[in-house]
N, C-alpha and C positions, 0 to 999 in steps of 0.2 A: 358451348364451353363457357363456362362462367368465370369470370376475373375477378378475385378478391384482393383489394388492398390487404397490406399488410404494412404494419407502421413500427417502425423502430423504435424504442427508447432513446431519447437523445442520448449520447456517451462523452464523456469528459474525461483528461486524464488530472490527477494531483501527483505532483513528483514529491517524493519522500527522500529526505534526507537521512542517510545512516552513517553513525561514527560510534566508537568504542571509549567508554569513560570510564574509567577507574574499574574496567572488568564487566562492564554491564553494556549491552549491545542496546543501541538508542536510535529510536526512530522519531523523527519531527520533521513538520512541513510549516514552508511561512503560507501555503495557500488554505491551510486548515488552522483555524484557531483553535489553539488548545491542545493540538496534538504534540504527545511525548507518550512515548512507548518505551518502556524500557525492563529488561530483564537479564538474568547473568546468563540466560541461555537463550542463541540467536534463533534458532527457530521458533522455540514459544514466542519471542516479541515479534517476530517477523509475521506470524500466523495471528498475532493478536492487532494490528495494522490495521485492515479492511474494516473489522467490527467496529473499530474505534473510531474512523472517518465516518462510517456511517452515522455511528449514535452524535459526532460532533457536529454533522451537517441536519442533521434531525433538529437538535437542540439549538444550532445557535443560526441555521439557516431556513429552520423547519420545513427542508424537504425532505422526502423519504427516498433513498437511493440505496441500490447495489452495488457494493464495491468488491473489485475482486482485482488480485495482485498481476501484475501486467507478465509476470513470470513467476513458476516454482519455488518454492524455498529452497530446492536441491539445486536449482538451475543459479540461484543468488548467490548459494554456498559457495556452489564451484567456481563462479565468476570472481568472485571477492578472493578466493584461494590462489586462482591462476592469474589475477592481475599482477602480481609479482610472484614469481616462484619461491617457493620454503620461506616465505614471510608469515606472519599472522593474518587474520583478517582484516582488513583497512576500509576505510569510509566508503562512502560510494553513495549515488542516488538512485532510486527505483521509481517506476510510475506505477500508481494504482490504476485502476479505470473503475469509472464513477459511472453507473448507469441509473437515469430515471426510473423509479419503481412506479410498476403500473397498479392500480386501483381496482 
């Protein structure tokens, strides 16, 4: 029997803040310099966060990473809608998982 070592890429999380500003869905983070994603459609904005984090970490920190949301956009929207029944979407926080890229 041959044993092979598998090495997992180091992973971390980035906390992303969500709020609505004048009808725009805005995502920012104190942990990622320059992160500001905004769109009138929440799904579009949410889907743009991970690629924005990847680009900013590459540009600012000179590291290549793969970023994925900690949850799906549908679960995120359901969570926001059910926090308080019958109220519009509310601000909240979500984690995005950052994984070191292998070359």
